[in-house]
Steps between C-alpha positions, in 0.01 A plus 500: 500500500592404857436126439774497234729674749448208732590250230802717417613471865448124500714475187779691673475272805518192279825621351646596836419165657628314193835677507526518875431136579509290186853568393649527845372190670383262232273211577764251610443368853174684560193340639167608640415871510834628362463270196143625451616860521776432246250333268282812522795724394599294196249664258637843600642553150140554387499814711743673264279440199187597696668818624598619157168411337308688770737796479451525126123471536483769772729743314305453177180573691652820639606609150160421345321694777723804444485492120223761459708754697754726339868400544402162646833335408697782648311504827512120521878490463552790740294320765690171438834682525396671825401161640803299384802732483520609866518138620742417219735786597473415871586135426800606289617728776469228769686250283777747424536601865495140622768399247706802602481420872557126452845574343621674819 
């Protein structure tokens, strides 16, 4: 469902803008276009809820589509692990290396 992927992306952007601009700058002393942009980022917290609801919906759809196949839970979790774990381990490695080099 590509249209839900678009909404998923918008939810991520809402959260990024909310955290990137809302907490850092606040609305004090803003006027004109910056104030309008800040006002547009305020409902960014909705993006988190939207992201998780859509993720659950999409994952449930994948599981229901694969249910008639044999070993559908096993193949689902293997695919999820192959998608998530490499990035997780790469992130852990980068964080470990950056903390090691920052001590020097």
